[in-house]
N, C-alpha and C positions, 0 to 999 in steps of 0.2 A: 504494500500500500504506500503510495507516494503522498507527500504532503499536498493538500489542495491549494491551487493558485486561484484566488477569487478575482473576478472582474466586475466592473461597474454595473453591467447589465443585470447581474445577479441580485443587486440590492434595490433596483428600481421596481422589481416585481412585474412590470409590464414592459413591452418593447418601448425603448426610449433612446433617443439620440443624445441625451444629456451626458456630458462628460464630467459631471459633478454630482455629488450626493451630500446632503446636509441633514442633520437630525439632532434631536436631543439624545443624550447617551442612553437614558432609560428606555425611550421608545425604540432606539436602534437595537438594544439588547433583546427586547420583546419581539420585534419584527423579524430579526435575523438570527435568532438563536440556533436555528438549524444549520446555518452557514459557519458560525463563529464559535461553536461550543467545543472545538478542538483546535489544536495548533494548525495554522494556515499562513499563507502569504498572499500578497496582492500584486496586481500589475499597475497600481496607481500610487500616488502620494497621499499620505494620511496624516491628519492632525486631530488630536483629541484633548479637550480641556476638562479636567475634573474639578467640580465644585463641591462634591461630597463623596463619601465612601472611602473604604480602605481595602487594600489587597496587594497583589503583586502583578507585575506585567513582565512577562518573559519575552525578551527579544534576542533571537539568535543565541540562545543558551545563556544569556545574562539576565539576572532578575533585578527589577527595580520596584521600589515601593510606589503604590498608588495612594494619593491623598489630595485633599482640597488645595487648589492652586498649582497643581503640577500639570504640565502640558507635555504630551508625547508626540514625537514625529517619526514616521516610518517612510522609507523609500521603497520603491518597487523591489520585490524579491526577498525582502526580509521576512523571516519566520517569527510569528509571535502568538501569544496566548494570554488570556486574562484569567486571574483567579481572585475572586472578591470575598472579603470577610464581612462587608456590610454593603448595603445597597448603594451603587454608584449613581451619581448625578453629574450632569455636565453637557457638553456639546461635542459632536464629532462631524468632521467633513473630510471628504476625499475627492480627488480629481485626477484626471489624466495629465500628463506632462503637456500635451497639446493644448488643453484648455487654458492653462496658465500662460504658456509661452506665445500663443497666438495673440494674446491681448497685450503682452509686454515684450515687444520685439527688442532684441538686444539685451534683455535681462533674463538670465536663466534661473531656474529654481536652485541650482547649486551655488548661486551667489549668496544664498542664505546660509549662515554657518551650520545650522542644524541639518541641512541637506547637502552640505558641501562634501563631507567625507564620512564613510562608515566608521571611521576612527573617532569622530566627535560624539559626545554624549547625546542620546536620543531624547532628551527631555530638558525642560527648564522649570524652575520653581519661581512663581510670581509673588512679589510682595503684595500686601493688601491693596494698595492704591493701584498697582499694575493689574491685579486680578479684576478689580471693579471695572476698569476701562476695557480690558480685553473681553470680559464677560458681556459687556454691553454690545461690543462689536459682533461677537458670536450671535447674540440674540437678534440683532438687526439683520445679520446675514441669514439666519434661519427664517425670519419673517419674509424676507425677500425671496428666498428659495421656495417657500410655500405659496407665494403669490404668483400672479400672472401679469405683472405690470410691464409697461413698455420698457424696452432695453434691460430686461431682467438679467440676462447673461452678463452684460457689460457691468451692471451694478454689482453683481456677485463677484466678478473678477476683481473689481476695485476694492470691495470689502475684504476679500481674502488677501489681497496684496497689503492692505492696511493692517490686517491681523498679523501677517508675516513680518511686516516692518516693526511693529510693536514688540513681537516676540523676539525678533533678532536683536533689538536694543536691550531687552531684558537678558537675553542669552549672553551678550557680550559685555554686560555692565561691569564685570570685574576683570575684563581682559585688558592688558596693557597694549593699546593699539600700536605702539612703537615696536612691539615685539612680534606683531603678526607678520606672516610671510608676505612677500611681494605677490602682486597679481599674477606675474609670470609663473611663479612657483605654484600657486594654488591651481592655476589652469593646468599645469603639467601634472600635478598630482591627480586632479580630476580625470584627465585623460588616461593616466596610468591605472587608476582603479577600474575604469571602464574596460581597458584592455585586459587586465587581470581577470575580470569577470567573464570575458569572452574566451580566454585562452588558457586558463589555469589548468584545465584537465591535461593538456598536452604540452604546455610550455611552462617549465618550472624554474627557469634560470633568468636572472636579470638581463643578460645580454640580449635576449629576444625582445624584451620590452623597450630597452634603450634604443635598439635599432628601429623599432616601429615608431618611436617618438623622435627619431633623428637627433639623439643626443648620445654622449658617451655613457657607459655604465657608471663611471666615476661621478659624472655630473648628476645623473639620475639619483644615485645614492645620496649625494649631497642635498638634493631637493627633499627627498624623503626624510633624511636625518634632520634637516632644519625645520620641516613642517610638523613632523610626527615623532621625532626622536626615535625612529626605527630605521631599518635598512630595507632596501627593495626586496631582498630575499625573505625577510620577515613578513612583509605584506603578502607575498605570494604564498608562503607557507601557511599564514593565518587563513587565507581564503580556501586553501586545500583542506585544512583541518575543519573549518566551518562546514564545508560541503560533506566531509566525511561524517561529522556529527549528525548532520541532517539525514544522511542516508542510513546511518546506524540506528537512529531513533525513530524515524518516520517511514521506514520501509522494512520489509521482512526479508530483505536480500541476504544471501549468504555472504559471509565476510570476504571470501575470495572474489565474489562477484563485485562487491563494492570496491575492492582493490583494483579490479579490472576496469570498472567504470571510471575510476580516477586515474587510469593509465599508469599504474605502478607495474613493474615487471613481474612481481609475484606478491603473494600475501605476506610473506615474511618481511620483505622490504617495507611494505605499507605499514605493517604492525610496528616495526622498529621506528619508522618515521613518526607515527601517531603517538607512540609512547614517549619519544623524545620531546615532542611538543606539548603533550598533555599530562605526562606522568603516569599514564595507565594504558593498558592495551585496548584495542577496539572492543573486544568482547567484554572487558571489565567496564568500559564506559557504557556500553549498551545495557548491561545488567544493572549498573548503578542508576542509570537514568530511568529505565523502565520500572525498576523496583522502588525508586525513591519517591 
């Protein structure tokens, strides 16, 4: 069994050309429980604001606490699952990349720090005054989404952009802007992560990615080191390990088949690689996760 990849049409309930979805979080849970009651991923960008409730939000095998004033962001392809200890309240919206970028030519979603890199934290905690302002914008956007006024789509795009701007300011409030990497470095890192996503199965060495980006391996490593304090090899390895974890937990595939899918020469090599990176064998990880 593979992890389900959900698309926008599944949430509309009826045939729709809308590339955006908006709802209160409580209504979203009631209407879509059959889609989201187990781990899944999406082919769209997602943002959720919690105004009440407690629990955990697991994103790509990392767990984060849910609480009032916390906002989560997910990029396409990320695996996640909710577990609630008390009734959650708030707002949720998601949209395709096309929906946003067709309204804001020259400004991509990855310009926002929470969508910039998979290495960045997928949440922000809002102060009381920030929460009040952002909650009002979410409420206005939900009313607009449910209505049928003239230029509805344009208004929604502008409201979402305003929400993202406020959240980006809160997200970077404690960041020393003088220490942030140059735009050239951030663009190169974005391109690198995209290439790794496309090729990690069969290209596991930095030289390939450096050649694709028309830079030297040394320069590429310098960019990754200065932006993320990691090496290019570490980024590739982390992506391989993440995919291995997904396959181990969300499929019933034989371990040798998973090694083959990830294009390791044999299971023994894959097992050594996985244990070096995680501290446990693939079988131990599967047992711990499924029994935990």
